[in-house]
BABA-498366 format. One record per residue: residue number from 1; residue in one letter; x, y, z of N, C-alpha, C in turn. Coordinates in steps of 0.1 Angstrom, whole numbers, plus 5000, padded with zeros to 4 digits. Layout:
BEGIN
(torti NUM 'a' (X Y Z) (X Y Z) (X Y Z));
...
***
This chain:
BEGIN
(torti 1 'm' (5246 4346 4979) (5250 4358 4970) (5239 4369 4974));
(torti 2 'r' (5228 4367 4973) (5219 4379 4974) (5220 4386 4988));
(torti 3 't' (5225 4379 5002) (5229 4384 5013) (5240 4392 5008));
(torti 4 'm' (5252 4389 5004) (5261 4398 5001) (5261 4410 4993));
(torti 5 't' (5250 4409 4982) (5247 4421 4974) (5240 4431 4984));
(torti 6 'r' (5232 4426 4995) (5227 4435 5000) (5235 4438 5012));
(torti 7 'i' (5245 4433 5017) (5255 4440 5025) (5264 4450 5017));
(torti 8 'a' (5267 4445 5004) (5274 4455 4995) (5265 4470 4992));
(torti 9 't' (5254 4467 4992) (5243 4479 4990) (5244 4489 5001));
(torti 10 'a' (5244 4481 5012) (5241 4488 5026) (5253 4496 5027));
(torti 11 'l' (5268 4493 5028) (5279 4498 5028) (5281 4509 5019));
(torti 12 'a' (5275 4507 5006) (5277 4520 4997) (5265 4532 5000));
(torti 13 'l' (5257 4526 5008) (5246 4537 5012) (5252 4544 5026));
(torti 14 't' (5259 4534 5031) (5264 4543 5044) (5276 4553 5038));
(torti 15 'a' (5285 4548 5029) (5297 4554 5026) (5290 4569 5019));
(torti 16 'a' (5280 4566 5014) (5271 4581 5008) (5267 4590 5016));
(torti 17 's' (5259 4582 5028) (5257 4592 5039) (5268 4599 5047));
(torti 18 'l' (5279 4589 5047) (5292 4597 5054) (5296 4609 5046));
(torti 19 'a' (5298 4606 5035) (5301 4615 5022) (5295 4629 5025));
(torti 20 's' (5280 4625 5025) (5273 4639 5025) (5274 4645 5037));
(torti 21 't' (5274 4640 5048) (5279 4644 5060) (5290 4653 5060));
(torti 22 'g' (5300 4648 5057) (5313 4654 5058) (5310 4666 5049));
(torti 23 'l' (5304 4666 5037) (5302 4677 5026) (5297 4688 5037));
(torti 24 'l' (5286 4685 5044) (5278 4695 5050) (5285 4701 5063));
(torti 25 'a' (5294 4693 5069) (5304 4699 5077) (5314 4710 5073));
(torti 26 'a' (5319 4705 5058) (5328 4714 5054) (5321 4728 5050));
(torti 27 'e' (5307 4728 5045) (5300 4740 5041) (5297 4747 5055));
(torti 28 'a' (5297 4741 5066) (5290 4751 5080) (5297 4760 5078));
(torti 29 'r' (5290 4771 5084) (5297 4786 5084) (5294 4789 5098));
(torti 30 'y' (5304 4797 5103) (5303 4800 5117) (5306 4814 5120));
(torti 31 'n' (5303 4821 5133) (5306 4832 5133) (5295 4845 5124));
(torti 32 'q' (5283 4837 5121) (5272 4844 5112) (5265 4851 5120));
(torti 33 'i' (5260 4863 5114) (5254 4876 5121) (5242 4879 5113));
(torti 34 'a' (5231 4880 5117) (5220 4886 5110) (5219 4900 5112));
(torti 35 'l' (5219 4911 5103) (5215 4921 5105) (5206 4932 5097));
(torti 36 'r' (5202 4940 5102) (5190 4948 5095) (5195 4965 5097));
(torti 37 'a' (5194 4971 5086) (5196 4984 5085) (5184 4991 5076));
(torti 38 'e' (5180 5004 5077) (5173 5007 5070) (5173 5024 5070));
(torti 39 'v' (5165 5030 5060) (5167 5044 5061) (5152 5048 5055));
(torti 40 'n' (5149 5060 5061) (5134 5066 5061) (5136 5082 5057));
(torti 41 'q' (5124 5085 5047) (5125 5096 5042) (5111 5101 5041));
(torti 42 'e' (5104 5113 5044) (5095 5120 5044) (5092 5123 5030));
(torti 43 'v' (5081 5118 5025) (5079 5122 5010) (5063 5128 5009));
(torti 44 'a' (5063 5139 5000) (5051 5147 5000) (5040 5139 4994));
(torti 45 'h' (5030 5141 4997) (5021 5133 4986) (5016 5141 4976));
(torti 46 'd' (5015 5137 4964) (5014 5144 4953) (5000 5138 4945));
(torti 47 'l' (4991 5132 4950) (4976 5128 4946) (4967 5130 4953));
(torti 48 'm' (4955 5135 4951) (4947 5137 4957) (4936 5128 4956));
(torti 49 'h' (4925 5121 4962) (4917 5115 4958) (4903 5119 4967));
(torti 50 'v' (4892 5118 4960) (4883 5122 4967) (4869 5112 4962));
(torti 51 't' (4861 5109 4971) (4850 5100 4972) (4839 5108 4974));
(torti 52 'l' (4833 5106 4961) (4815 5114 4965) (4805 5101 4959));
(torti 53 'y' (4794 5106 4966) (4783 5095 4965) (4770 5100 4964));
(torti 54 't' (4761 5092 4957) (4748 5097 4956) (4737 5088 4962));
(torti 55 'e' (4729 5092 4972) (4719 5081 4980) (4706 5087 4979));
(torti 56 'a' (4697 5076 4976) (4681 5081 4974) (4671 5067 4980));
(torti 57 'q' (4661 5070 4983) (4655 5061 4985) (4639 5060 4974));
(torti 58 'h' (4634 5050 4974) (4619 5049 4965) (4612 5038 4965));
(torti 59 'a' (4601 5039 4964) (4593 5026 4967) (4595 5016 4954));
(torti 60 'd' (4595 5022 4942) (4598 5015 4930) (4614 5014 4927));
(torti 61 'p' (4618 4998 4929) (4633 4997 4927) (4637 5000 4916));
(torti 62 'a' (4629 4999 4905) (4634 5004 4891) (4636 5018 4889));
(torti 63 'k' (4628 5024 4893) (4630 5040 4893) (4639 5044 4901));
(torti 64 'l' (4643 5035 4911) (4655 5042 4924) (4665 5039 4915));
(torti 65 'a' (4670 5029 4909) (4682 5026 4902) (4682 5035 4889));
(torti 66 'a' (4671 5039 4883) (4672 5050 4871) (4677 5061 4876));
(torti 67 'e' (4672 5067 4889) (4677 5079 4890) (4691 5078 4899));
(torti 68 'i' (4693 5072 4906) (4708 5068 4910) (4716 5070 4895));
(torti 69 't' (4712 5061 4885) (4721 5061 4873) (4723 5076 4868));
(torti 70 't' (4711 5084 4864) (4711 5095 4858) (4720 5107 4866));
(torti 71 't' (4721 5104 4880) (4728 5111 4886) (4743 5111 4886));
(torti 72 'l' (4747 5095 4884) (4761 5091 4879) (4766 5098 4868));
(torti 73 'n' (4755 5092 4860) (4761 5098 4844) (4764 5115 4843));
(torti 74 'k' (4754 5123 4848) (4758 5133 4849) (4769 5138 4854));
(torti 75 't' (4774 5131 4866) (4789 5133 4873) (4798 5130 4867));
(torti 76 'l' (4797 5117 4858) (4807 5113 4851) (4811 5124 4837));
(torti 77 'e' (4801 5126 4831) (4800 5137 4820) (4808 5149 4824));
(torti 78 'q' (4803 5154 4837) (4809 5169 4841) (4827 5164 4844));
(torti 79 'v' (4830 5155 4850) (4841 5151 4856) (4851 5149 4841));
(torti 80 'r' (4846 5144 4832) (4851 5143 4820) (4858 5153 4811));
(torti 81 'q' (4852 5164 4816) (4852 5176 4810) (4862 5184 4817));
(torti 82 'v' (4870 5180 4824) (4878 5186 4833) (4894 5180 4831));
(torti 83 'r' (4902 5186 4826) (4917 5178 4821) (4922 5177 4836));
(torti 84 'g' (4930 5168 4836) (4942 5163 4845) (4931 5157 4857));
(torti 85 'v' (4918 5153 4859) (4912 5148 4866) (4905 5131 4861));
(torti 86 's' (4913 5121 4868) (4904 5108 4864) (4898 5102 4870));
(torti 87 'v' (4884 5095 4867) (4873 5092 4873) (4870 5076 4871));
(torti 88 'k' (4860 5070 4879) (4860 5056 4882) (4847 5057 4890));
(torti 89 'l' (4839 5047 4888) (4828 5043 4895) (4834 5034 4909));
(torti 90 'g' (4828 5040 4917) (4830 5030 4930) (4819 5018 4934));
(torti 91 's' (4817 5014 4945) (4811 5007 4953) (4792 5012 4947));
(torti 92 'r' (4787 5004 4945) (4768 5005 4942) (4764 4995 4951));
(torti 93 'h' (4753 4997 4959) (4745 4988 4965) (4731 4990 4968));
(torti 94 's' (4725 4986 4969) (4708 4987 4976) (4702 4976 4984));
(torti 95 'y' (4696 4984 4992) (4690 4972 5003) (4676 4977 5005));
(torti 96 'p' (4668 4968 5012) (4652 4971 5013) (4651 4981 5028));
(torti 97 'v' (4642 4985 5027) (4637 4994 5038) (4623 4987 5046));
(torti 98 'y' (4624 4983 5057) (4613 4978 5063) (4603 4985 5072));
(torti 99 'd' (4592 4980 5072) (4582 4990 5082) (4587 4988 5097));
(torti 100 'd' (4580 4994 5109) (4583 4996 5120) (4585 4980 5123));
(torti 101 'k' (4576 4972 5122) (4576 4958 5126) (4588 4946 5120));
(torti 102 'g' (4592 4954 5112) (4607 4947 5104) (4600 4936 5094));
(torti 103 'q' (4590 4936 5089) (4584 4924 5082) (4579 4928 5066));
(torti 104 'k' (4574 4943 5067) (4571 4945 5052) (4580 4952 5047));
(torti 105 'i' (4586 4951 5034) (4594 4961 5026) (4587 4973 5019));
(torti 106 't' (4588 4986 5026) (4582 4997 5022) (4590 5005 5013));
(torti 107 'a' (4600 5003 5010) (4608 5009 5001) (4624 5005 4997));
(torti 108 'w' (4629 5011 4989) (4646 5005 4991) (4652 5017 4985));
(torti 109 'r' (4663 5014 4992) (4676 5028 4994) (4687 5022 4985));
(torti 110 'e' (4690 5030 4980) (4704 5027 4970) (4716 5037 4973));
(torti 111 'r' (4727 5034 4970) (4742 5043 4972) (4751 5038 4962));
(torti 112 'a' (4758 5048 4956) (4766 5046 4945) (4777 5057 4947));
(torti 113 'e' (4790 5055 4944) (4805 5062 4945) (4808 5063 4932));
(torti 114 'v' (4814 5075 4934) (4823 5078 4922) (4836 5083 4930));
(torti 115 'r' (4846 5078 4923) (4860 5081 4930) (4870 5091 4918));
(torti 116 'l' (4873 5102 4924) (4881 5113 4917) (4896 5111 4921));
(torti 117 'e' (4904 5114 4907) (4917 5113 4915) (4926 5126 4908));
(torti 118 's' (4935 5131 4912) (4943 5142 4905) (4955 5146 4913));
(torti 119 'a' (4967 5151 4906) (4978 5155 4910) (4976 5172 4912));
(torti 120 'd' (4966 5177 4905) (4963 5191 4905) (4951 5193 4918));
(torti 121 'f' (4960 5194 4931) (4949 5200 4942) (4940 5208 4936));
(torti 122 'a' (4941 5217 4937) (4935 5232 4932) (4922 5227 4922));
(torti 123 'r' (4926 5222 4912) (4916 5219 4902) (4905 5211 4908));
(torti 124 'l' (4909 5197 4915) (4903 5187 4918) (4895 5194 4929));
(torti 125 's' (4898 5203 4937) (4892 5210 4948) (4881 5216 4943));
(torti 126 'a' (4882 5225 4933) (4872 5232 4927) (4860 5225 4920));
(torti 127 'l' (4867 5212 4914) (4856 5204 4908) (4847 5198 4918));
(torti 128 't' (4851 5196 4929) (4846 5187 4942) (4834 5199 4944));
(torti 129 'g' (4836 5209 4948) (4833 5221 4952) (4818 5223 4941));
(torti 130 'e' (4820 5221 4928) (4806 5221 4919) (4800 5207 4919));
(torti 131 'l' (4805 5197 4923) (4800 5184 4921) (4790 5182 4935));
(torti 132 'l' (4794 5189 4944) (4787 5187 4960) (4773 5195 4956));
(torti 133 'q' (4770 5200 4949) (4756 5206 4943) (4745 5194 4940));
(torti 134 's' (4751 5184 4934) (4746 5171 4934) (4747 5159 4941));
(torti 135 'm' (4761 5158 4946) (4767 5146 4952) (4771 5150 4968));
(torti 136 'k' (4773 5140 4974) (4777 5141 4989) (4791 5134 4989));
(torti 137 'm' (4801 5141 4997) (4812 5134 4999) (4814 5126 5008));
(torti 138 'a' (4821 5115 5008) (4825 5102 5017) (4837 5104 5023));
(torti 139 'g' (4845 5110 5013) (4861 5113 5017) (4870 5118 5009));
(torti 140 'm' (4880 5123 5015) (4890 5129 5009) (4904 5125 5013));
(torti 141 'd' (4914 5120 5004) (4926 5114 5012) (4937 5117 4999));
(torti 142 'f' (4950 5116 5006) (4964 5120 4997) (4969 5107 5001));
(torti 143 's' (4981 5109 4985) (4988 5093 4985) (5001 5103 4977));
(torti 144 'i' (5011 5091 4978) (5022 5094 4967) (5022 5087 4956));
(torti 145 'a' (5023 5090 4944) (5020 5086 4932) (5029 5074 4930));
(torti 146 't' (5026 5064 4926) (5035 5052 4918) (5047 5056 4914));
(torti 147 'd' (5051 5066 4904) (5063 5069 4897) (5069 5076 4909));
(torti 148 't' (5066 5083 4915) (5073 5093 4926) (5077 5085 4935));
(torti 149 'r' (5070 5074 4943) (5075 5066 4949) (5088 5057 4948));
(torti 150 'k' (5086 5052 4933) (5097 5044 4928) (5111 5051 4928));
(torti 151 't' (5107 5065 4925) (5120 5073 4921) (5129 5076 4933));
(torti 152 'r' (5122 5076 4946) (5125 5079 4955) (5132 5068 4966));
(torti 153 'e' (5125 5054 4961) (5131 5044 4967) (5142 5039 4960));
(torti 154 'd' (5146 5042 4945) (5156 5040 4939) (5168 5047 4944));
(torti 155 'a' (5165 5062 4946) (5175 5068 4951) (5180 5066 4965));
(torti 156 'm' (5171 5059 4973) (5175 5054 4986) (5182 5040 4987));
(torti 157 'l' (5183 5031 4976) (5187 5020 4976) (5200 5020 4981));
(torti 158 'k' (5210 5028 4975) (5221 5028 4977) (5226 5031 4993));
(torti 159 'd' (5219 5042 4998) (5219 5046 5013) (5214 5036 5019));
(torti 160 'a' (5209 5025 5019) (5204 5015 5027) (5217 5003 5027));
(torti 161 'v' (5219 5004 5014) (5233 4996 5014) (5246 4999 5023));
(torti 162 'n' (5247 5012 5022) (5258 5021 5030) (5255 5019 5043));
(torti 163 'a' (5241 5020 5049) (5237 5019 5062) (5243 5004 5065));
(torti 164 'f' (5239 4996 5059) (5242 4979 5061) (5256 4975 5065));
(torti 165 'r' (5264 4983 5054) (5278 4982 5053) (5285 4987 5066));
(torti 166 'a' (5277 4999 5072) (5284 5004 5084) (5282 4997 5096));
(torti 167 'r' (5267 4992 5094) (5265 4983 5108) (5272 4971 5108));
(torti 168 'a' (5277 4963 5097) (5283 4950 5097) (5297 4953 5101));
(torti 169 'q' (5302 4964 5097) (5314 4970 5102) (5313 4970 5119));
(torti 170 'l' (5304 4978 5124) (5304 4975 5138) (5302 4965 5144));
(torti 171 'a' (5293 4958 5140) (5293 4943 5144) (5308 4934 5144));
(torti 172 't' (5314 4937 5134) (5326 4929 5130) (5337 4934 5143));
(torti 173 'e' (5337 4946 5143) (5344 4953 5153) (5345 4949 5167));
(torti 174 'a' (5331 4946 5173) (5326 4943 5183) (5329 4929 5186));
(torti 175 'l' (5331 4919 5174) (5335 4907 5180) (5348 4904 5178));
(torti 176 'g' (5357 4916 5176) (5370 4913 5176) (5372 4908 5162));
(torti 177 'g' (5368 4909 5152) (5371 4903 5140) (5381 4911 5132));
(torti 178 'k' (5387 4907 5121) (5392 4913 5111) (5384 4917 5100));
(torti 179 'g' (5377 4911 5097) (5369 4915 5086) (5357 4908 5085));
(torti 180 'y' (5350 4906 5072) (5335 4897 5069) (5333 4896 5058));
(torti 181 'k' (5326 4886 5056) (5320 4882 5046) (5308 4883 5041));
(torti 182 'l' (5301 4892 5029) (5285 4890 5031) (5280 4877 5025));
(torti 183 'v' (5272 4868 5031) (5263 4857 5032) (5253 4858 5022));
(torti 184 's' (5245 4867 5025) (5231 4872 5020) (5229 4887 5021));
(torti 185 'l' (5220 4892 5010) (5215 4906 5016) (5202 4906 5008));
(torti 186 'n' (5191 4912 5012) (5178 4913 5007) (5176 4931 5008));
(torti 187 'l' (5172 4936 4996) (5168 4947 5000) (5150 4951 4999));
(torti 188 'n' (5146 4956 5008) (5130 4956 5009) (5127 4970 5005));
(torti 189 't' (5115 4976 5001) (5110 4987 5003) (5094 4987 5008));
(torti 190 'g' (5092 5001 5013) (5077 5001 5019) (5077 5012 5024));
(torti 191 'g' (5066 5015 5031) (5062 5030 5038) (5050 5029 5048));
(torti 192 'f' (5050 5039 5054) (5037 5044 5061) (5033 5054 5059));
(torti 193 'q' (5017 5055 5057) (5011 5065 5051) (5003 5067 5063));
(torti 194 'p' (5005 5078 5073) (4995 5082 5084) (4981 5084 5079));
(torti 195 'p' (4971 5082 5088) (4956 5086 5085) (4956 5100 5084));
(torti 196 'm' (4948 5105 5073) (4950 5119 5068) (4937 5124 5078));
(torti 197 'p' (4933 5136 5083) (4922 5141 5088) (4914 5144 5080));
(torti 198 'm' (4910 5144 5066) (4903 5152 5059) (4892 5144 5057));
(torti 199 'r' (4892 5132 5062) (4877 5126 5061) (4867 5132 5073));
(torti 200 'a' (4874 5138 5085) (4862 5145 5093) (4863 5158 5085));
(torti 201 'y' (4871 5164 5079) (4867 5176 5073) (4856 5175 5061));
(torti 202 'a' (4857 5164 5057) (4848 5158 5046) (4832 5159 5052));
(torti 203 'a' (4833 5154 5064) (4821 5151 5066) (4813 5164 5074));
(torti 204 'k' (4819 5173 5079) (4813 5185 5083) (4819 5197 5075));
(torti 205 'g' (4825 5197 5064) (4829 5208 5060) (4823 5211 5045));
(torti 206 'm' (4812 5203 5039) (4808 5205 5028) (4804 5217 5024));
(torti 207 'a' (4795 5227 5036) (4791 5239 5033) (4803 5248 5027));
(torti 208 'm' (4813 5246 5035) (4826 5253 5032) (4832 5250 5019));
(torti 209 'm' (4828 5239 5014) (4833 5237 5001) (4826 5245 4990));
(torti 210 'e' (4814 5242 4994) (4806 5248 4984) (4804 5265 4983));
(torti 211 'a' (4805 5267 4997) (4810 5285 4995) (4824 5289 4991));
(torti 212 'a' (4833 5280 4993) (4847 5284 4989) (4853 5271 4981));
(torti 213 'p' (4851 5270 4968) (4855 5258 4959) (4870 5256 4959));
(torti 214 'a' (4877 5263 4963) (4890 5263 4962) (4899 5261 4976));
(torti 215 'p' (4897 5257 4985) (4900 5258 4998) (4918 5256 4999));
(torti 216 'e' (4924 5262 5008) (4937 5257 5010) (4938 5243 5013));
(torti 217 'i' (4946 5233 5005) (4950 5218 5008) (4962 5216 5015));
(torti 218 'e' (4962 5211 5028) (4973 5207 5032) (4975 5190 5031));
(torti 219 'a' (4982 5185 5020) (4984 5172 5017) (4988 5164 5028));
(torti 220 'g' (5000 5167 5034) (5007 5160 5042) (5018 5151 5035));
(torti 221 't' (5025 5145 5044) (5037 5133 5038) (5033 5117 5044));
(torti 222 's' (5042 5110 5034) (5041 5096 5042) (5056 5095 5039));
(torti 223 'q' (5060 5081 5051) (5075 5081 5051) (5075 5066 5043));
(torti 224 'v' (5085 5068 5034) (5088 5057 5027) (5103 5051 5032));
(torti 225 't' (5103 5037 5029) (5114 5032 5039) (5121 5022 5028));
(torti 226 'v' (5136 5020 5029) (5141 5012 5023) (5149 5004 5033));
(torti 227 's' (5149 4990 5034) (5158 4984 5043) (5163 4973 5037));
(torti 228 'a' (5175 4971 5045) (5184 4960 5042) (5188 4950 5051));
(torti 229 'd' (5184 4936 5047) (5184 4924 5060) (5193 4916 5051));
(torti 230 'g' (5203 4914 5059) (5215 4901 5053) (5221 4893 5063));
(torti 231 'v' (5227 4886 5063) (5234 4880 5069) (5252 4880 5066));
(torti 232 'i' (5261 4882 5075) (5273 4881 5075) (5283 4873 5083));
(torti 233 'e' (5293 4870 5077) (5303 4859 5085) (5314 4866 5089));
(torti 234 'v' (5316 4867 5100) (5328 4877 5108) (5341 4867 5108));
(torti 235 'q' (5351 4871 5103) (5364 4862 5100) (5373 4868 5113));
(torti 236 'm' (5373 4858 5122) (5386 4861 5132) (5399 4860 5128));
(torti 237 'p' (5407 4866 5137) (5423 4867 5137) (5426 4856 5136));
***
């Protein structure tokens, strides 16, 4: 009796397996093609970023920290008086300075950063020129604001879908199909921001910034991309 039960169970499992295989065969898709289409647009940078830093050295680490903190507080106070400019503290670190033999600590050196951001390039440029009286510049960069990027990407989504449809039609015609079904479609956004030459400018142009607090700024552009990746199934005649 147990043997017959085992045989019946095995037959049931085999039948279920065959049914599953048949279902997979019925769902099998043929003439499927993976396609990609993308649209690109150059978008002007509308945010300016400036990184300033203060650096000092002292034999007493406590006095050194107090000196750095005083400089930072004065900078923050000055920036907060200017409308349209946001400010936040960046990295801050200290390290020992050793004697010529590298055995004894003779002093401590500390560096701290302040990061500024504004959509008003002229205002931030002028403020930077003033702050360079007590701070040094680590770099100046530009980017696309989040809201600006999202608005552009939303406007480009339809273009990306239309580009995908055009490519799908071309592929269908190339295979001699009479039409196609859309199996899947993924829309992705992204972009490329080329490195700005302003860091080199910042390294050697501090004196010019001080002499002319509001120099002409060329912010440049970044490429915003919206891509459509999908799979179609070509229907053959």
